N, C-alpha and C positions, 0 to 999 in steps of 0.2 A: 612343172611347178613343184616347189618344195613346201612342205608344211611342217611346222614344229614349234615348240615353245620359244618365246622371245621375251627379253627383258622389257618391261613396260615402264616408261618414266613415271615417277610419282605424280606429276601433274595430270597425266592421262588417267591414272588410277583414280585420283580424286574426282576428276570430271565424270568418269564413267559411274562412279558411286553416286554422285550428285544427280546425274541423269536418271539412273534407276530409281532413286528415292523420289525425285520430282514427279516421275510418271507412275510411281507406286508399282514398279515391276520387280519381280523376284529374279527374273532372267532376261537377258537380252543378248543377241548375237551382234556384236559391234563390228563394223567394217571400217578399216583405216587404210590409208595409203601412206607408206613410209618411204621417203626419198633416200637416195644414197647418202646424203649428209645427215640423216637421222631426224628430219622434220616429219612430224606426224600430222596427217590430215584426216579429220573425221568425215566419213562418207554417209553412214546411216546406222541405225539400230533396228534390228528386226526382232520383235518380241517373240517370234516363232521361227528363228533362223534355222537354216538347213545346214546340217553337218554330217548326216549319215552317209554321205558319199565318200567320206574319208576312209582310210584303211582301218581294219578292225582294231589294231593296237591303239589307234587314236580315238575311235568312237567309243570303245569300252571305257576309257578314262573320262570322256565327256559325259557319257550316260550316267556313270556313277556319281560324278561331281554334281551334275544337274539334279539327279534324284535326291542327293543329300541336301542340296540347297532348297529344293521345293519342300522337303520334309520340314526344314527349319522355318520356312516362310520368311516374310520380311519383318524387320524390326519396326515396332510401332513408332 
């Protein structure tokens, strides 16, 4: 398995933001399946998703980004 940053289509970004706002979540770990032709399928959102099993160079960035977002909170 390979893990790394990916380009997220604008429609997916908008849908994720709407989902978070609708459920009043500051954070969610979203799972998608992406086919070879680039079709995105939403699987689930985990409000307490697991990511600490990733390598340290990945988890450090996630932890800092998550802490920054939780400090900001959600927009009213």
